[in-house]
MDAnalysis code that builds the backbone (N, CA, C; Angstrom):
import MDAnalysis as mda
import numpy as np

u = mda.Universe.empty(432, n_residues=144, atom_resindex=np.repeat(np.arange(144), 3), trajectory=True)
u.add_TopologyAttr("name", ["N", "CA", "C"] * 144)
u.add_TopologyAttr("resid", np.arange(1, 145))
u.add_TopologyAttr("resname", ["VAL", "GLU", "LYS", "SER", "GLY", "GLY", "LYS", "ASN", "ALA", "TYR", "ASP", "VAL", "LEU", "ASN", "GLU", "GLN", "ALA", "GLU", "THR", "ILE", "PRO", "VAL", "GLY", "SER", "GLU", "GLY", "LEU", "ILE", "VAL", "LEU", "PRO", "TYR", "PHE", "MET", "GLY", "GLU", "ARG", "SER", "PRO", "VAL", "TRP", "ASP", "SER", "ASP", "ALA", "LYS", "GLY", "THR", "ILE", "VAL", "GLY", "LEU", "SER", "LEU", "ALA", "HIS", "THR", "LYS", "ALA", "HIS", "ILE", "TYR", "ARG", "ALA", "PHE", "LEU", "GLU", "ALA", "VAL", "ALA", "PHE", "SER", "LEU", "ARG", "ASP", "ALA", "MET", "GLU", "ALA", "THR", "GLY", "GLU", "ASN", "LEU", "GLY", "LYS", "SER", "ILE", "LEU", "LEU", "ALA", "GLY", "GLY", "VAL", "THR", "LYS", "SER", "LYS", "LEU", "TRP", "ARG", "GLN", "ILE", "PHE", "ALA", "ASP", "VAL", "THR", "GLY", "TYR", "SER", "ILE", "VAL", "CYS", "PRO", "ILE", "HIS", "ASP", "VAL", "GLU", "ALA", "ASN", "MET", "GLY", "ASP", "VAL", "MET", "LEU", "ALA", "GLY", "ILE", "GLY", "THR", "GLY", "LEU", "LEU", "SER", "TYR", "GLU", "ASP", "VAL", "LYS", "GLN", "TRP"])
u.atoms.positions = np.array([
    [45.500, -61.945, 116.105],
    [47.253, -61.945, 116.100],
    [47.800, -60.879, 115.530],
    [46.833, -60.794, 114.444],
    [47.749, -59.960, 113.982],
    [47.155, -58.372, 113.629],
    [46.431, -58.306, 114.614],
    [46.048, -57.092, 114.729],
    [47.257, -56.055, 116.019],
    [47.102, -57.616, 117.197],
    [48.901, -56.842, 117.712],
    [49.849, -56.827, 116.791],
    [49.972, -57.051, 115.644],
    [51.449, -56.987, 115.400],
    [52.414, -58.067, 114.592],
    [51.350, -58.850, 114.437],
    [51.328, -60.883, 114.706],
    [51.534, -60.246, 113.545],
    [51.530, -61.891, 112.946],
    [51.717, -62.237, 111.411],
    [50.332, -62.313, 110.804],
    [49.882, -62.317, 110.012],
    [48.512, -62.515, 109.032],
    [48.112, -63.444, 109.210],
    [46.422, -62.995, 109.098],
    [45.792, -64.140, 110.008],
    [46.114, -65.615, 108.407],
    [46.324, -65.093, 107.590],
    [46.109, -66.233, 106.476],
    [47.549, -67.287, 106.668],
    [49.047, -66.462, 106.773],
    [49.640, -66.857, 106.865],
    [49.836, -67.743, 107.943],
    [49.075, -67.309, 108.600],
    [49.073, -68.408, 110.205],
    [48.462, -69.789, 109.793],
    [46.616, -69.851, 108.836],
    [46.138, -70.921, 108.518],
    [47.445, -71.756, 107.724],
    [48.284, -70.477, 106.650],
    [48.714, -71.395, 105.889],
    [49.754, -72.744, 106.412],
    [49.963, -72.179, 107.530],
    [51.391, -72.667, 107.688],
    [50.969, -73.982, 108.502],
    [49.822, -73.916, 109.063],
    [49.392, -74.950, 109.690],
    [48.501, -75.912, 109.154],
    [48.033, -75.196, 107.724],
    [47.451, -76.096, 107.052],
    [48.535, -77.118, 105.779],
    [50.103, -76.815, 106.217],
    [51.192, -77.058, 105.484],
    [51.720, -78.251, 106.164],
    [51.047, -78.640, 107.376],
    [51.221, -79.698, 108.271],
    [50.245, -80.722, 108.430],
    [49.261, -80.711, 107.512],
    [48.179, -81.342, 106.999],
    [48.423, -82.158, 105.792],
    [48.438, -83.703, 105.535],
    [48.618, -84.511, 104.933],
    [47.656, -84.158, 103.844],
    [47.987, -84.158, 102.831],
    [47.360, -83.687, 101.445],
    [46.195, -85.201, 101.146],
    [44.386, -84.429, 101.005],
    [43.436, -85.001, 101.305],
    [43.199, -84.828, 102.545],
    [43.630, -83.844, 103.434],
    [42.992, -83.445, 104.820],
    [42.650, -84.385, 106.286],
    [43.681, -85.760, 105.421],
    [42.050, -87.612, 106.639],
    [41.662, -86.832, 106.296],
    [40.582, -87.430, 105.446],
    [40.153, -87.701, 104.691],
    [38.754, -86.498, 105.165],
    [38.819, -85.644, 104.757],
    [37.527, -84.544, 105.088],
    [37.951, -83.401, 103.530],
    [36.201, -84.104, 103.194],
    [36.174, -83.279, 101.905],
    [34.897, -82.910, 102.167],
    [35.750, -81.150, 101.360],
    [34.124, -79.909, 100.702],
    [33.540, -79.797, 99.649],
    [32.956, -79.632, 99.473],
    [31.720, -78.805, 98.544],
    [31.774, -78.251, 98.748],
    [31.989, -77.512, 97.347],
    [32.872, -75.676, 97.831],
    [31.659, -74.638, 97.139],
    [30.401, -74.931, 97.685],
    [29.166, -74.690, 96.278],
    [28.538, -73.740, 97.681],
    [29.101, -73.004, 97.931],
    [28.433, -72.016, 99.510],
    [27.850, -70.901, 98.886],
    [27.311, -70.992, 97.748],
    [26.372, -69.377, 97.230],
    [26.278, -70.403, 95.560],
    [26.057, -71.198, 95.396],
    [25.624, -71.990, 94.460],
    [26.791, -72.679, 93.419],
    [26.553, -72.455, 92.567],
    [28.037, -73.219, 91.825],
    [27.461, -72.715, 90.422],
    [28.946, -72.278, 89.908],
    [28.767, -71.739, 88.152],
    [29.333, -72.689, 87.822],
    [29.936, -72.308, 86.483],
    [30.638, -73.324, 85.570],
    [31.504, -74.573, 85.786],
    [31.387, -76.383, 85.881],
    [30.625, -76.292, 85.230],
    [28.539, -77.087, 85.496],
    [28.654, -76.821, 86.412],
    [27.216, -77.507, 87.349],
    [26.179, -76.745, 86.956],
    [26.387, -75.081, 86.218],
    [25.567, -74.396, 86.644],
    [23.807, -74.301, 87.205],
    [24.455, -74.459, 88.767],
    [23.300, -74.835, 89.734],
    [23.495, -73.379, 90.922],
    [22.783, -72.098, 90.575],
    [22.505, -71.586, 91.688],
    [22.088, -71.817, 92.546],
    [21.288, -73.005, 93.091],
    [20.745, -73.828, 93.684],
    [21.886, -74.604, 94.599],
    [22.461, -75.125, 93.954],
    [23.967, -75.816, 94.753],
    [24.506, -75.508, 96.015],
    [24.820, -76.841, 96.895],
    [25.119, -76.218, 98.620],
    [25.919, -76.756, 99.048],
    [26.602, -76.217, 99.521],
    [28.372, -76.956, 99.337],
    [28.104, -77.841, 100.904],
    [29.004, -78.179, 101.593],
    [29.921, -79.070, 102.660],
    [29.962, -79.413, 103.209],
    [30.542, -80.227, 103.799],
    [31.910, -80.848, 104.233],
    [31.401, -81.806, 105.227],
    [31.864, -82.877, 104.351],
    [32.023, -83.930, 104.636],
    [32.885, -85.058, 105.090],
    [33.060, -86.088, 106.783],
    [34.017, -86.811, 106.846],
    [34.851, -85.791, 108.357],
    [33.666, -84.263, 108.663],
    [34.392, -83.989, 110.284],
    [33.755, -84.658, 111.318],
    [35.543, -84.609, 112.140],
    [35.279, -85.301, 113.171],
    [35.697, -84.402, 113.823],
    [35.375, -84.798, 115.551],
    [36.311, -84.744, 116.504],
    [38.151, -84.187, 116.050],
    [38.760, -85.420, 115.665],
    [40.070, -85.228, 115.594],
    [40.408, -84.421, 114.325],
    [39.443, -83.707, 113.914],
    [39.871, -82.690, 112.700],
    [40.212, -81.436, 113.485],
    [41.318, -80.941, 113.223],
    [41.234, -79.326, 113.444],
    [41.073, -78.371, 112.611],
    [40.842, -77.119, 112.916],
    [40.962, -75.096, 112.043],
    [41.594, -76.063, 110.485],
    [42.999, -76.272, 111.233],
    [44.150, -76.858, 109.821],
    [43.259, -77.367, 109.042],
    [43.166, -78.743, 109.231],
    [42.193, -79.153, 108.371],
    [41.050, -78.866, 107.402],
    [40.813, -78.020, 108.039],
    [39.175, -77.284, 107.137],
    [39.663, -76.446, 106.712],
    [40.505, -75.878, 106.760],
    [41.371, -74.582, 105.462],
    [41.825, -75.703, 105.059],
    [42.817, -76.611, 105.043],
    [43.423, -77.161, 103.857],
    [41.893, -77.851, 102.463],
    [41.112, -78.669, 103.264],
    [40.169, -78.512, 102.431],
    [39.330, -78.200, 102.131],
    [39.329, -76.434, 101.787],
    [38.841, -75.750, 101.694],
    [39.569, -75.485, 100.480],
    [40.834, -75.720, 100.825],
    [41.967, -75.098, 98.614],
    [41.831, -75.886, 98.574],
    [42.021, -77.316, 98.888],
    [41.836, -78.480, 98.055],
    [40.276, -78.721, 97.293],
    [39.495, -78.211, 97.417],
    [38.381, -78.605, 97.345],
    [37.906, -77.648, 96.551],
    [38.788, -76.052, 96.149],
    [38.633, -74.804, 95.089],
    [38.991, -75.397, 94.364],
    [40.544, -75.858, 94.748],
    [41.826, -76.406, 93.352],
    [40.693, -77.655, 92.641],
    [40.232, -78.703, 92.873],
    [39.121, -79.288, 92.311],
    [38.158, -79.392, 91.501],
    [37.898, -77.973, 91.883],
    [36.562, -77.254, 91.460],
    [37.012, -76.960, 90.560],
    [38.614, -76.049, 90.035],
    [38.837, -75.367, 88.842],
    [39.231, -76.562, 87.473],
    [40.125, -77.707, 88.419],
    [39.617, -78.849, 87.155],
    [38.655, -79.396, 87.020],
    [37.547, -79.587, 87.578],
    [36.229, -80.033, 86.814],
    [35.767, -78.791, 85.605],
    [35.946, -77.511, 86.036],
    [36.068, -76.540, 84.863],
    [36.305, -76.492, 83.944],
    [38.164, -77.011, 83.962],
    [39.194, -76.380, 82.795],
    [38.950, -78.680, 82.656],
    [38.812, -79.486, 83.030],
    [38.483, -80.533, 82.137],
    [37.111, -80.200, 81.238],
    [36.177, -79.840, 81.167],
    [34.744, -79.429, 80.767],
    [35.117, -78.864, 79.594],
    [35.518, -78.394, 79.712],
    [36.405, -77.660, 78.112],
    [36.338, -78.231, 77.284],
    [36.936, -79.893, 77.784],
    [37.327, -80.427, 76.521],
    [38.489, -80.322, 75.752],
    [39.385, -79.175, 76.186],
    [40.607, -78.245, 74.945],
    [41.735, -78.827, 76.039],
    [42.827, -78.844, 74.757],
    [44.404, -78.817, 75.717],
    [44.384, -77.676, 76.502],
    [45.082, -76.809, 77.378],
    [44.612, -75.529, 77.413],
    [46.420, -74.867, 77.736],
    [47.209, -76.046, 77.075],
    [48.637, -74.917, 77.092],
    [49.140, -76.745, 78.204],
    [50.362, -75.800, 78.711],
    [51.281, -75.904, 79.840],
    [51.536, -75.479, 81.258],
    [50.789, -74.724, 81.145],
    [50.513, -73.668, 82.354],
    [48.991, -72.669, 82.214],
    [48.780, -72.576, 83.704],
    [47.447, -71.845, 83.948],
    [47.993, -70.247, 85.000],
    [46.926, -69.695, 85.076],
    [48.007, -67.967, 85.221],
    [46.856, -68.275, 86.822],
    [46.763, -67.845, 87.169],
    [46.706, -67.622, 88.880],
    [46.797, -66.204, 89.040],
    [45.716, -64.977, 89.517],
    [45.745, -63.592, 89.969],
    [45.166, -63.783, 90.929],
    [45.337, -63.091, 91.413],
    [44.851, -62.535, 93.026],
    [45.420, -63.051, 94.618],
    [44.105, -62.888, 94.969],
    [44.593, -63.512, 97.032],
    [45.362, -64.737, 96.275],
    [44.460, -65.780, 96.008],
    [44.833, -66.740, 95.838],
    [46.672, -67.311, 95.391],
    [47.441, -66.039, 94.589],
    [48.639, -66.111, 95.071],
    [49.997, -65.738, 95.276],
    [48.791, -64.911, 96.573],
    [49.639, -64.864, 97.934],
    [50.026, -66.217, 98.773],
    [49.003, -67.017, 98.712],
    [49.685, -68.538, 99.433],
    [50.370, -69.390, 98.637],
    [51.426, -69.801, 98.945],
    [52.657, -70.621, 98.875],
    [51.657, -72.003, 98.399],
    [51.387, -72.411, 99.730],
    [50.473, -73.788, 99.179],
    [49.404, -73.566, 98.611],
    [48.864, -72.728, 98.717],
    [47.392, -73.385, 97.237],
    [48.165, -72.891, 95.795],
    [48.635, -72.617, 95.460],
    [49.805, -72.927, 94.584],
    [50.384, -73.693, 94.144],
    [50.628, -74.162, 95.083],
    [50.660, -75.911, 95.201],
    [50.052, -76.969, 94.940],
    [49.022, -76.462, 95.622],
    [47.584, -77.177, 95.497],
    [47.069, -77.232, 94.235],
    [47.119, -76.023, 94.076],
    [46.789, -75.809, 92.409],
    [47.230, -76.752, 91.140],
    [48.793, -76.658, 91.026],
    [49.526, -77.252, 90.285],
    [49.930, -78.782, 90.654],
    [49.825, -79.815, 91.786],
    [49.600, -80.983, 92.265],
    [47.925, -81.764, 91.236],
    [46.700, -80.319, 91.940],
    [45.519, -81.152, 91.795],
    [45.331, -80.749, 89.832],
    [45.432, -79.923, 89.411],
    [45.066, -80.000, 87.712],
    [46.019, -80.708, 86.957],
    [47.835, -80.651, 87.695],
    [48.816, -81.131, 86.910],
    [49.112, -80.111, 85.915],
    [48.997, -78.763, 86.198],
    [49.627, -77.733, 85.442],
    [50.689, -76.542, 86.639],
    [51.988, -76.251, 85.505],
    [52.004, -75.086, 86.186],
    [51.901, -74.395, 86.889],
    [51.835, -73.653, 87.648],
    [50.894, -71.974, 88.135],
    [51.925, -70.609, 87.408],
    [51.198, -69.886, 86.705],
    [52.145, -68.631, 86.516],
    [51.454, -67.410, 86.948],
    [52.136, -66.631, 87.481],
    [51.361, -65.544, 88.838],
    [52.118, -64.472, 88.247],
    [51.187, -63.176, 87.500],
    [51.329, -61.525, 87.695],
    [52.488, -61.506, 87.969],
    [53.351, -60.794, 87.885],
    [54.195, -59.990, 88.775],
    [53.712, -59.050, 89.789],
    [52.753, -57.614, 89.194],
    [51.988, -57.036, 89.754],
    [50.767, -57.436, 90.051],
    [50.112, -56.792, 91.625],
    [49.240, -57.304, 91.597],
    [47.749, -56.908, 90.546],
    [47.011, -57.494, 89.595],
    [45.981, -57.046, 88.599],
    [45.040, -57.673, 89.426],
    [44.437, -58.715, 89.821],
    [43.671, -59.845, 89.747],
    [42.808, -59.277, 88.814],
    [41.118, -59.631, 89.532],
    [40.353, -59.556, 88.477],
    [39.991, -57.825, 87.305],
    [40.678, -57.247, 87.771],
    [40.807, -56.409, 86.195],
    [41.656, -56.769, 84.888],
    [42.971, -57.390, 85.261],
    [43.612, -57.581, 83.715],
    [42.332, -58.712, 83.204],
    [42.366, -59.797, 84.015],
    [41.236, -60.815, 83.482],
    [40.514, -59.950, 82.446],
    [39.602, -59.802, 82.863],
    [38.576, -58.443, 82.867],
    [38.970, -58.094, 81.204],
    [40.004, -57.733, 81.119],
    [40.283, -56.723, 79.765],
    [40.444, -57.927, 79.256],
    [41.375, -58.593, 79.492],
    [41.489, -59.992, 78.159],
    [40.302, -60.779, 77.883],
    [39.199, -60.832, 78.221],
    [38.192, -61.524, 78.725],
    [37.299, -59.533, 76.877],
    [36.920, -59.340, 77.742],
    [36.580, -57.436, 76.719],
    [37.490, -57.810, 75.651],
    [38.402, -58.024, 75.266],
    [39.571, -57.825, 74.253],
    [38.895, -58.843, 72.949],
    [39.247, -59.805, 73.506],
    [38.793, -61.195, 72.728],
    [37.352, -61.138, 72.709],
    [36.839, -61.147, 73.339],
    [35.583, -60.469, 73.177],
    [34.922, -60.460, 71.104],
    [35.418, -58.487, 71.403],
    [35.643, -57.407, 71.057],
    [36.340, -57.881, 69.647],
    [37.190, -58.746, 69.916],
    [38.254, -59.160, 68.451],
    [39.863, -58.167, 68.439],
    [40.057, -57.074, 69.212],
    [40.525, -56.262, 69.659],
    [42.169, -56.906, 69.848],
    [41.722, -58.395, 70.750],
    [43.462, -59.036, 71.173],
    [42.903, -60.721, 70.354],
    [43.782, -61.060, 70.222],
    [43.576, -62.084, 69.890],
    [44.644, -63.458, 70.680],
    [44.271, -64.245, 71.667],
    [44.574, -65.199, 71.888],
    [46.397, -64.899, 71.875],
    [46.399, -65.011, 71.646],
    [48.651, -64.775, 70.604],
    [49.123, -63.312, 72.002],
    [47.545, -62.313, 71.992],
    [48.405, -61.027, 72.339],
    [47.829, -61.299, 73.829],
    [46.995, -62.018, 74.056],
    [47.444, -62.301, 75.724],
    [47.737, -63.012, 76.303],
    [49.108, -64.311, 75.538],
    [50.131, -64.776, 75.368],
    [51.202, -63.523, 76.161],
    [50.769, -63.279, 74.819],
    [52.246, -62.137, 75.271],
    [52.669, -61.220, 76.761],
    [51.167, -61.656, 76.950],
    [51.236, -60.178, 77.929],
    [51.477, -60.762, 79.694],
])
């Protein structure tokens, strides 16, 4: 569709997934298709799709993946045991999907903040390096 001047493929998938109820009608994804990092720390972890039936569509599968990634983030956030404030910063491709941003908000219970400019991982790298070397404080990062 996109190649012939139509909508972006992700926009089409998002529109379809918006019609699927929360929980993807029982479809569950464990998104460990390349192992898993924090907090599982198992490079041999395997992904799986559970509950798949002929009644499920590609929209169900897509939504289940979006939900799985959000729950994986929540799992990592809970593992820190820290109060992370009232919002979380999302950057990169996820910010382009209104549906996925809402799923992250619903699953984590945090409001979602997205950078105005598409800075993706570069800003995160700078923030981590700055904090790690002592050149930036957490307050500096909050001001950014």
